[in-house]
Backbone as CSV, one residue per row, in Angstrom:
resi,resn,N_x,N_y,N_z,CA_x,CA_y,CA_z,C_x,C_y,C_z
1,MET,101.680,-47.237,7.202,100.515,-46.609,7.789,99.722,-45.863,6.724
2,ASP,98.406,-45.930,6.848,97.504,-45.232,5.935,97.329,-43.798,6.428
3,ASN,97.689,-42.839,5.584,97.662,-41.428,5.977,96.267,-40.931,6.335
4,GLY,95.217,-41.499,5.702,93.864,-41.023,5.951,93.240,-41.593,7.208
5,LYS,93.821,-42.624,7.760,93.260,-43.308,8.916,94.053,-42.937,10.170
6,VAL,93.371,-42.873,11.296,94.058,-42.632,12.563,94.573,-43.964,13.102
7,THR,95.846,-43.988,13.464,96.447,-45.177,14.064,96.594,-44.941,15.558
8,ASN,96.101,-45.896,16.340,96.100,-45.799,17.793,97.110,-46.767,18.390
9,VAL,98.070,-46.228,19.163,99.087,-47.059,19.803,99.019,-46.833,21.310
10,LEU,98.832,-47.925,22.043,98.810,-47.881,23.504,100.132,-48.449,24.000
11,ILE,100.870,-47.643,24.768,102.158,-48.076,25.322,101.960,-48.266,26.820
12,VAL,102.203,-49.498,27.305,101.943,-49.800,28.712,103.178,-50.435,29.342
13,GLY,103.400,-50.095,30.592,104.544,-50.645,31.302,104.478,-50.313,32.768
14,VAL,105.622,-50.402,33.404,105.764,-50.156,34.836,106.693,-48.967,35.000
15,GLY,106.482,-48.183,36.038,107.324,-47.023,36.297,108.802,-47.363,36.240
16,GLY,109.567,-46.536,35.531,111.006,-46.735,35.430,111.455,-47.515,34.205
17,GLN,110.509,-47.999,33.390,110.880,-48.793,32.220,111.143,-47.961,30.967
18,GLY,110.868,-46.672,31.013,111.148,-45.838,29.851,110.003,-45.720,28.858
19,THR,108.778,-45.920,29.327,107.634,-45.812,28.420,107.445,-44.385,27.917
20,ILE,107.754,-43.409,28.754,107.562,-42.009,28.351,108.531,-41.643,27.225
21,LEU,109.792,-42.040,27.345,110.750,-41.788,26.263,110.273,-42.469,24.985
22,ALA,109.784,-43.689,25.099,109.286,-44.411,23.921,108.163,-43.642,23.252
23,SER,107.252,-43.098,24.047,106.131,-42.345,23.454,106.622,-41.065,22.793
24,ARG,107.652,-40.459,23.342,108.195,-39.234,22.734,108.899,-39.540,21.415
25,ILE,109.584,-40.671,21.344,110.208,-41.082,20.085,109.124,-41.357,19.048
26,LEU,108.079,-42.078,19.454,106.984,-42.390,18.521,106.286,-41.121,18.042
27,SER,106.043,-40.186,18.947,105.398,-38.920,18.571,106.250,-38.157,17.562
28,TYR,107.543,-38.130,17.805,108.466,-37.455,16.875,108.385,-38.110,15.501
29,LEU,108.381,-39.443,15.471,108.282,-40.159,14.197,106.987,-39.813,13.469
30,GLY,105.894,-39.736,14.214,104.613,-39.380,13.615,104.628,-37.989,13.015
31,HIS,105.128,-37.014,13.783,105.219,-35.639,13.286,106.115,-35.553,12.053
32,ARG,107.240,-36.227,12.129,108.207,-36.192,11.028,107.618,-36.790,9.743
33,SER,106.686,-37.734,9.915,106.040,-38.368,8.769,104.834,-37.573,8.270
34,GLY,104.598,-36.417,8.887,103.529,-35.541,8.412,102.169,-35.781,9.040
35,PHE,102.115,-36.565,10.110,100.840,-36.845,10.759,100.523,-35.821,11.840
36,ASP,99.237,-35.638,12.073,98.767,-34.947,13.268,98.897,-35.974,14.393
37,VAL,99.494,-35.582,15.514,99.751,-36.528,16.606,99.195,-35.962,17.906
38,LYS,98.486,-36.805,18.647,98.000,-36.439,19.980,98.490,-37.509,20.956
39,VAL,98.902,-37.059,22.152,99.456,-37.965,23.164,98.787,-37.708,24.508
40,SER,98.493,-38.781,25.215,97.987,-38.687,26.581,98.821,-39.617,27.450
41,GLU,99.377,-39.075,28.531,100.207,-39.865,29.447,99.505,-40.000,30.790
42,ILE,99.449,-41.232,31.288,98.876,-41.494,32.609,99.972,-42.151,33.441
43,HIS,100.479,-41.424,34.425,101.615,-41.916,35.202,101.212,-42.758,36.399
44,GLY,100.034,-42.567,36.946,99.577,-43.373,38.070,100.587,-43.405,39.205
45,MET,100.848,-44.598,39.699,101.800,-44.796,40.804,103.164,-45.167,40.239
46,ALA,103.580,-44.475,39.198,104.787,-44.844,38.454,106.024,-44.935,39.332
47,GLN,106.160,-44.027,40.278,107.370,-44.026,41.093,107.419,-45.215,42.040
48,ARG,106.286,-45.881,42.236,106.251,-47.045,43.124,106.132,-48.344,42.334
49,GLY,106.463,-48.296,41.057,106.406,-49.506,40.243,105.028,-49.790,39.687
50,GLY,104.150,-48.795,39.721,102.798,-48.974,39.193,102.737,-48.796,37.694
51,SER,101.545,-48.967,37.163,101.337,-48.873,35.722,101.604,-47.473,35.191
52,VAL,102.192,-47.446,34.002,102.348,-46.214,33.245,101.745,-46.492,31.877
53,VAL,100.822,-45.637,31.454,100.120,-45.842,30.187,100.223,-44.575,29.365
54,THR,100.613,-44.736,28.105,100.650,-43.612,27.181,99.832,-43.976,25.957
55,GLN,98.981,-43.055,25.557,98.171,-43.242,24.366,98.693,-42.301,23.287
56,VAL,99.041,-42.859,22.138,99.547,-42.063,21.014,98.628,-42.311,19.826
57,ARG,98.066,-41.233,19.295,97.168,-41.328,18.138,97.741,-40.462,17.025
58,MET,97.802,-41.011,15.818,98.344,-40.248,14.702,97.586,-40.549,13.416
59,GLY,97.461,-39.507,12.594,96.767,-39.634,11.319,96.684,-38.269,10.662
60,GLU,95.882,-38.185,9.607,95.750,-36.911,8.896,95.200,-35.829,9.819
61,LYS,94.161,-36.183,10.617,93.616,-35.251,11.607,93.145,-36.052,12.808
62,VAL,93.670,-35.699,13.979,93.310,-36.384,15.223,92.661,-35.363,16.140
63,TYR,91.473,-35.677,16.644,90.726,-34.715,17.457,90.847,-34.951,18.957
64,SER,91.197,-36.163,19.357,91.289,-36.470,20.791,92.514,-37.332,21.042
65,PRO,93.155,-37.162,22.199,94.323,-37.998,22.502,93.957,-39.365,23.082
66,LEU,92.675,-39.600,23.356,92.285,-40.805,24.093,91.874,-41.951,23.172
67,ILE,92.297,-43.139,23.532,91.961,-44.365,22.817,90.903,-45.098,23.632
68,GLY,89.808,-45.452,22.993,88.743,-46.167,23.682,89.027,-47.656,23.793
69,VAL,88.287,-48.325,24.655,88.385,-49.778,24.790,88.084,-50.412,23.434
70,GLY,88.934,-51.354,23.023,88.747,-52.039,21.742,89.151,-51.223,20.532
71,GLN,89.900,-50.131,20.732,90.255,-49.242,19.614,91.746,-49.155,19.310
72,ALA,92.598,-49.804,20.092,94.042,-49.724,19.848,94.434,-50.624,18.676
73,ASP,95.121,-50.038,17.706,95.647,-50.837,16.592,96.829,-51.671,17.063
74,ILE,97.638,-51.075,17.946,98.833,-51.739,18.468,98.937,-51.460,19.970
75,ILE,99.256,-52.492,20.719,99.649,-52.321,22.119,101.119,-52.702,22.200
76,LEU,101.917,-51.796,22.749,103.335,-52.058,23.011,103.463,-52.221,24.521
77,ALA,103.673,-53.462,24.964,103.703,-53.770,26.396,105.126,-54.032,26.845
78,PHE,105.580,-53.262,27.807,106.945,-53.371,28.319,107.100,-54.489,29.343
79,GLU,105.987,-55.162,29.679,106.008,-56.203,30.701,104.790,-57.093,30.470
80,ARG,104.932,-58.396,30.774,103.877,-59.375,30.466,102.526,-59.069,31.126
81,LEU,102.544,-58.823,32.431,101.293,-58.612,33.153,100.584,-57.353,32.665
82,GLU,101.361,-56.328,32.302,100.749,-55.109,31.754,100.077,-55.399,30.409
83,ALA,100.655,-56.304,29.634,100.025,-56.705,28.367,98.655,-57.312,28.642
84,LEU,98.592,-58.210,29.610,97.337,-58.863,29.961,96.337,-57.865,30.540
85,ARG,96.835,-56.953,31.347,95.976,-55.967,32.011,95.279,-55.026,31.018
86,TRP,95.950,-54.724,29.907,95.421,-53.733,28.966,94.918,-54.323,27.647
87,ILE,94.889,-55.643,27.521,94.557,-56.273,26.247,93.145,-55.931,25.752
88,HIS,92.243,-55.597,26.677,90.873,-55.265,26.259,90.812,-53.975,25.437
89,TYR,91.905,-53.222,25.393,91.957,-52.018,24.561,92.285,-52.341,23.100
90,LEU,92.711,-53.559,22.806,93.161,-53.911,21.459,91.984,-54.194,20.536
91,LYS,92.092,-53.703,19.290,91.099,-54.018,18.264,91.105,-55.508,17.981
92,LYS,90.031,-55.983,17.401,89.904,-57.403,17.083,91.066,-57.898,16.214
93,ASP,91.473,-57.098,15.236,92.554,-57.513,14.333,93.855,-56.768,14.634
94,GLY,94.031,-56.335,15.875,95.200,-55.540,16.256,96.450,-56.377,16.486
95,THR,97.531,-55.665,16.783,98.841,-56.270,17.044,99.245,-55.964,18.473
96,ILE,99.796,-56.962,19.158,100.365,-56.707,20.477,101.834,-57.138,20.464
97,ILE,102.684,-56.221,20.906,104.127,-56.472,21.014,104.445,-56.527,22.503
98,ILE,104.989,-57.660,22.944,105.198,-57.874,24.380,106.674,-58.077,24.683
99,ASN,107.172,-57.295,25.632,108.489,-57.584,26.194,108.292,-58.762,27.142
100,ASP,108.879,-59.895,26.813,108.673,-61.122,27.587,109.490,-61.066,28.878
101,GLN,109.044,-60.177,29.764,109.716,-59.926,31.038,108.656,-59.806,32.120
102,ALA,108.961,-60.327,33.302,108.052,-60.210,34.444,108.636,-59.257,35.469
103,ILE,107.852,-58.285,35.869,108.202,-57.405,36.989,107.088,-57.571,38.007
104,GLU,107.419,-58.158,39.135,106.391,-58.484,40.113,105.836,-57.217,40.768
105,PRO,104.501,-57.061,40.760,103.897,-55.926,41.462,103.950,-56.149,42.977
106,VAL,103.703,-55.087,43.712,103.816,-55.127,45.175,103.011,-56.267,45.805
107,PRO,101.731,-56.517,45.413,100.998,-57.616,46.055,101.672,-58.987,45.872
108,VAL,102.358,-59.184,44.749,103.081,-60.443,44.525,104.321,-60.492,45.416
109,ILE,105.055,-59.375,45.467,106.257,-59.306,46.310,105.900,-59.573,47.773
110,MET,104.745,-59.071,48.211,104.320,-59.239,49.600,103.709,-60.616,49.874
111,GLY,103.563,-61.428,48.830,103.000,-62.759,49.006,101.487,-62.793,49.074
112,LEU,100.822,-61.696,48.719,99.365,-61.623,48.779,98.707,-62.189,47.516
113,MET,99.456,-62.196,46.432,98.954,-62.713,45.161,100.071,-63.483,44.477
114,GLU,99.680,-64.262,43.480,100.655,-64.999,42.682,100.733,-64.367,41.300
115,TYR,101.951,-64.267,40.763,102.112,-63.747,39.406,101.540,-64.787,38.437
116,PRO,100.637,-64.380,37.538,100.007,-65.354,36.627,101.026,-66.064,35.743
117,LYS,100.772,-67.326,35.486,101.647,-68.130,34.635,101.100,-68.154,33.205
118,GLY,101.980,-68.353,32.241,101.571,-68.549,30.857,100.901,-67.357,30.201
119,ILE,101.276,-66.147,30.612,100.615,-64.950,30.087,100.763,-64.832,28.571
120,VAL,101.974,-64.994,28.061,102.191,-64.823,26.614,101.378,-65.852,25.836
121,ASP,101.345,-67.094,26.297,100.559,-68.126,25.611,99.064,-67.800,25.651
122,ARG,98.597,-67.295,26.773,97.184,-66.907,26.877,96.858,-65.799,25.887
123,ILE,97.760,-64.835,25.761,97.523,-63.739,24.821,97.579,-64.246,23.386
124,ARG,98.534,-65.116,23.091,98.616,-65.699,21.737,97.319,-66.413,21.363
125,GLY,96.669,-67.026,22.350,95.398,-67.711,22.108,94.273,-66.756,21.742
126,ARG,94.422,-65.499,22.107,93.386,-64.490,21.833,93.739,-63.558,20.683
127,VAL,95.030,-63.315,20.471,95.466,-62.312,19.490,96.366,-62.984,18.459
128,ARG,95.891,-63.043,17.223,96.649,-63.711,16.161,98.002,-63.054,15.940
129,ASP,98.030,-61.712,15.930,99.281,-60.989,15.676,99.947,-60.596,17.000
130,THR,100.493,-61.601,17.669,101.217,-61.398,18.927,102.710,-61.543,18.661
131,ILE,103.465,-60.540,19.059,104.920,-60.557,18.925,105.495,-60.510,20.336
132,ALA,106.252,-61.539,20.700,106.907,-61.556,22.011,108.415,-61.529,21.789
133,ILE,109.083,-60.661,22.515,110.526,-60.490,22.345,111.176,-60.285,23.707
134,ASP,112.336,-60.851,23.884,113.082,-60.659,25.134,113.954,-59.411,24.973
135,ALA,113.332,-58.250,25.101,114.033,-56.976,24.896,115.123,-56.755,25.934
136,LEU,114.919,-57.269,27.136,115.911,-57.091,28.197,117.242,-57.765,27.826
137,SER,117.171,-58.991,27.316,118.400,-59.689,26.905,119.104,-58.962,25.776
138,LEU,118.331,-58.434,24.828,118.928,-57.704,23.706,119.587,-56.413,24.191
139,ALA,118.964,-55.739,25.157,119.554,-54.517,25.721,120.837,-54.834,26.484
140,ARG,120.842,-55.959,27.201,122.016,-56.353,27.996,123.231,-56.614,27.119
141,LYS,123.021,-56.978,25.865,124.145,-57.186,24.946,124.973,-55.914,24.813
142,HIS,124.347,-54.770,25.088,125.034,-53.485,24.959,125.276,-52.831,26.317
143,GLY,125.106,-53.637,27.378,125.528,-53.214,28.698,124.578,-52.338,29.484
144,ASN,123.309,-52.252,29.051,122.390,-51.392,29.805,120.966,-51.927,29.718
145,ASP,120.463,-52.462,30.840,119.104,-53.000,30.902,118.060,-51.970,30.497
146,LYS,118.324,-50.716,30.839,117.321,-49.665,30.611,117.066,-49.396,29.132
147,ALA,117.948,-49.873,28.266,117.763,-49.654,26.828,116.735,-50.609,26.219
148,SER,116.119,-51.458,27.045,115.108,-52.376,26.500,113.930,-51.609,25.904
149,ASN,113.653,-50.403,26.425,112.575,-49.595,25.844,112.868,-49.236,24.387
150,VAL,114.117,-48.963,24.085,114.480,-48.575,22.721,114.552,-49.815,21.817
151,VAL,114.884,-50.971,22.386,114.776,-52.221,21.628,113.328,-52.391,21.164
152,LEU,112.395,-52.209,22.084,110.970,-52.334,21.748,110.540,-51.305,20.710
153,MET,111.115,-50.111,20.797,110.792,-49.090,19.786,111.273,-49.512,18.404
154,GLY,112.389,-50.234,18.337,112.858,-50.749,17.052,111.857,-51.713,16.439
155,VAL,111.299,-52.585,17.269,110.278,-53.534,16.799,109.044,-52.763,16.310
156,LEU,108.581,-51.827,17.139,107.376,-51.065,16.804,107.556,-50.233,15.537
157,ALA,108.665,-49.535,15.427,108.895,-48.658,14.265,108.918,-49.457,12.965
158,ARG,109.567,-50.614,12.993,109.592,-51.462,11.797,108.193,-51.962,11.466
159,LYS,107.449,-52.397,12.483,106.077,-52.898,12.292,105.180,-51.818,11.696
160,MET,105.385,-50.561,12.123,104.545,-49.464,11.649,105.003,-48.905,10.302
161,GLY,106.164,-49.338,9.814,106.612,-48.933,8.487,107.341,-47.604,8.426
162,PHE,107.871,-47.151,9.551,108.665,-45.920,9.532,110.000,-46.187,8.858
163,SER,110.612,-45.134,8.294,111.921,-45.308,7.652,113.014,-45.340,8.714
164,LYS,114.073,-46.071,8.416,115.203,-46.172,9.350,115.838,-44.791,9.549
165,GLU,115.885,-43.995,8.499,116.472,-42.648,8.606,115.684,-41.784,9.588
166,ASP,114.353,-41.828,9.479,113.527,-41.055,10.409,113.703,-41.549,11.842
167,CYS,113.864,-42.854,11.999,114.075,-43.425,13.342,115.385,-42.927,13.946
168,THR,116.421,-42.900,13.132,117.719,-42.385,13.607,117.589,-40.927,14.016
169,ASN,116.884,-40.139,13.209,116.655,-38.723,13.541,115.879,-38.575,14.843
170,ALA,114.895,-39.449,15.060,114.097,-39.393,16.291,114.968,-39.685,17.510
171,LEU,115.832,-40.680,17.399,116.739,-40.992,18.514,117.665,-39.820,18.795
172,GLU,118.194,-39.221,17.742,119.106,-38.080,17.924,118.392,-36.892,18.569
173,ALA,117.106,-36.753,18.283,116.333,-35.630,18.835,115.893,-35.872,20.274
174,LYS,115.670,-37.127,20.663,115.032,-37.408,21.947,115.918,-38.071,23.004
175,VAL,117.050,-38.615,22.591,117.926,-39.314,23.544,119.100,-38.403,23.907
176,PRO,119.433,-38.273,25.206,120.590,-37.457,25.594,121.857,-37.947,24.884
177,PRO,122.710,-37.018,24.435,123.895,-37.383,23.648,124.765,-38.471,24.272
178,LYS,124.939,-38.467,25.601,125.838,-39.457,26.202,125.286,-40.885,26.114
179,PHE,123.968,-41.034,25.857,123.368,-42.366,25.732,122.993,-42.701,24.295
180,LEU,123.307,-41.811,23.360,122.814,-41.961,21.992,123.341,-43.213,21.301
181,GLU,124.648,-43.452,21.335,125.201,-44.601,20.610,124.663,-45.917,21.163
182,LEU,124.578,-46.026,22.479,123.997,-47.209,23.107,122.571,-47.425,22.615
183,ASN,121.793,-46.342,22.592,120.398,-46.457,22.194,120.239,-46.764,20.711
184,LYS,121.136,-46.262,19.882,121.089,-46.618,18.459,121.315,-48.119,18.280
185,LYS,122.264,-48.679,19.039,122.541,-50.115,18.955,121.342,-50.917,19.469
186,ALA,120.742,-50.454,20.563,119.576,-51.142,21.115,118.403,-51.091,20.136
187,PHE,118.208,-49.939,19.508,117.141,-49.793,18.513,117.348,-50.788,17.371
188,ASP,118.582,-50.883,16.900,118.900,-51.814,15.808,118.604,-53.256,16.192
189,GLU,118.828,-53.597,17.467,118.515,-54.956,17.928,117.028,-55.252,17.732
190,GLY,116.175,-54.286,18.077,114.737,-54.476,17.895,114.336,-54.459,16.429
191,TRP,114.899,-53.526,15.682,114.590,-53.374,14.258,114.931,-54.666,13.502
192,ASN,116.063,-55.280,13.840,116.553,-56.461,13.116,116.124,-57.793,13.734
193,ALA,115.394,-57.750,14.833,115.047,-58.990,15.541,114.155,-59.900,14.702
194,GLU,114.403,-61.197,14.828,113.490,-62.182,14.241,112.332,-62.316,15.218
195,LEU,111.143,-62.017,14.744,110.005,-61.921,15.639,109.185,-63.192,15.641
196,ALA,108.727,-63.544,16.857,107.903,-64.753,16.997,106.612,-64.412,17.726
């Protein structure tokens, strides 16, 4: 990351996926690296499986926590449809990291709408730097589906150039002790993943 430039990261997902913890880990990493960090969390209908959006901005000096349309350097999407829903926030030369997982929203569950097909391929057609990863499968290797958020953080932290030591410190600071070892393993899965 360039210290003089503000880096904008949009984290999007569905309630219960751990997007808030991910944003807190990222904020800690930013502070630890000497950046000014601003965060804005929008919970919406999170408890009912609705969208959860967190905006994280970091750089030498950040004046606002909000990311404008077309201004996100990176979108970290915890679910395919959320990636598609928020893609208009991505810069022309930005990066999108997608958890290749579908969580059906209420209208789909009720049979009122159909879940779109081929979302990742559609995004790849628009965004050159698209990274899709099955974070859920990697988390399941360590016995906990909920750790997929930390798998995704491993991908993001490596992409952003944070040090592994700082990442370990961030996990120790933000993850409850009883889940720490699991989350360290999940983070390593993302950090070491072969990305496509």
